[in-house]
C-alpha positions as CSV (number, residue, x, y, z in Angstrom):
1,X,114.0,105.4,93.1
2,X,114.8,106.4,96.6
3,X,113.9,104.4,99.7
4,X,111.3,107.0,100.5
5,X,109.6,106.4,97.2
6,X,109.5,102.6,98.0
7,X,107.6,103.3,101.2
8,X,104.8,104.9,99.1
9,X,103.9,101.4,97.7
10,X,101.8,99.4,100.2
11,X,100.9,95.8,99.3
12,X,97.9,94.4,101.3
13,X,96.2,91.0,101.6
14,X,93.1,91.6,103.8
15,X,92.8,88.5,106.1
16,X,89.2,88.1,105.0
17,X,90.4,87.4,101.4
18,X,93.2,85.0,102.3
19,X,96.7,85.1,100.9
20,X,97.0,84.4,97.2
21,X,100.1,82.7,95.7
22,X,102.7,85.2,94.4
23,X,100.8,88.5,94.5
24,X,98.9,91.1,96.6
25,X,95.1,91.5,96.4
26,X,95.4,95.3,97.0
27,X,98.2,97.7,96.2
28,X,98.0,101.3,97.4
29,X,100.4,103.7,95.6
30,X,101.0,107.3,96.7
31,X,103.2,109.5,94.7
32,X,103.4,111.7,91.6
33,X,105.6,109.6,89.3
34,X,104.1,106.9,87.1
35,X,106.2,105.0,84.5
36,X,104.7,102.7,81.8
37,X,106.9,100.1,80.2
38,X,105.7,98.7,76.9
39,X,105.8,95.0,76.0
40,X,109.2,93.4,76.5
41,X,110.0,90.4,74.3
42,X,112.8,87.9,73.9
43,X,114.9,90.1,71.5
44,X,118.4,91.0,72.4
45,X,120.0,94.4,71.8
46,X,120.7,93.4,68.2
47,X,117.1,92.5,67.5
48,X,117.8,88.8,67.5
49,X,115.4,86.3,69.2
50,X,117.1,84.7,72.2
51,X,116.3,81.0,72.9
52,X,114.3,80.2,69.8
53,X,111.8,77.4,70.7
54,X,113.1,77.5,74.4
55,X,110.6,79.0,76.8
56,X,113.0,79.3,79.7
57,X,115.6,81.2,77.7
58,X,113.0,83.5,76.2
59,X,111.5,84.2,79.6
60,X,115.0,85.0,81.0
61,X,115.6,87.4,78.2
62,X,112.2,89.1,78.6
63,X,112.9,89.7,82.3
64,X,116.5,90.9,81.6
65,X,115.0,93.4,79.1
66,X,112.4,94.4,81.7
67,X,115.2,95.0,84.3
68,X,117.1,97.1,81.8
69,X,114.0,99.2,81.1
70,X,113.4,99.6,84.9
71,X,117.0,100.6,85.5
72,X,116.9,103.2,82.7
73,X,114.5,105.2,84.9
74,X,116.1,104.5,88.2
75,X,113.8,101.7,89.3
76,X,113.9,98.0,90.2
77,X,111.4,95.2,90.3
78,X,110.5,96.3,93.8
79,X,108.9,99.4,92.2
80,X,106.6,97.3,89.9
81,X,102.9,97.7,90.7
82,X,101.4,95.6,87.9
83,X,102.9,93.1,85.5
84,X,100.9,91.5,82.7
85,X,102.2,88.4,80.9
86,X,100.9,87.1,77.6
87,X,101.6,83.5,76.6
88,X,100.8,81.7,73.5
89,X,99.8,78.6,75.5
90,X,99.5,78.1,79.3
91,X,101.0,74.6,79.3
92,X,104.6,75.8,78.6
93,X,104.8,78.2,81.5
94,X,107.0,76.9,84.4
95,X,106.0,79.9,86.4
96,X,102.5,78.5,86.9
97,X,104.1,75.4,88.6
98,X,106.3,77.6,90.7
99,X,103.3,79.6,92.0
100,X,101.3,76.4,92.4
101,X,98.6,77.5,90.0
102,X,96.9,75.2,87.6
103,X,95.3,77.6,85.1
104,X,93.8,74.8,83.1
105,X,91.7,73.9,86.2
106,X,90.9,77.5,87.1
107,X,89.7,78.2,83.6
108,X,86.8,75.8,84.2
109,X,85.6,78.0,87.1
110,X,86.6,81.4,85.7
111,X,86.1,82.9,82.3
112,X,89.7,82.3,81.2
113,X,90.7,80.9,77.9
114,X,93.9,78.8,78.4
């Protein structure tokens, strides 16, 4: 996507809501092109699982696959508006530590099922 298209994505954290760790509370998108990318998994180009029983290797493969999918339509991670991640269990995800989020504690306050 061109630099002009990147300008059409505005990420906002209203001061009244505080700054959340790792994401924006509001995203405004202006433009006429929407691309949906279906679930990316830890399979390589040959259909083989990468990093069997190794979360970090599997996650790296998933994001490599996502990057390939984005590049196939002329985009980068900077163009992402929403990313949904599904995990079998919350306890194996180093991303939660990196973001400083303890989902096991949050699930007691929110209707989440860890």
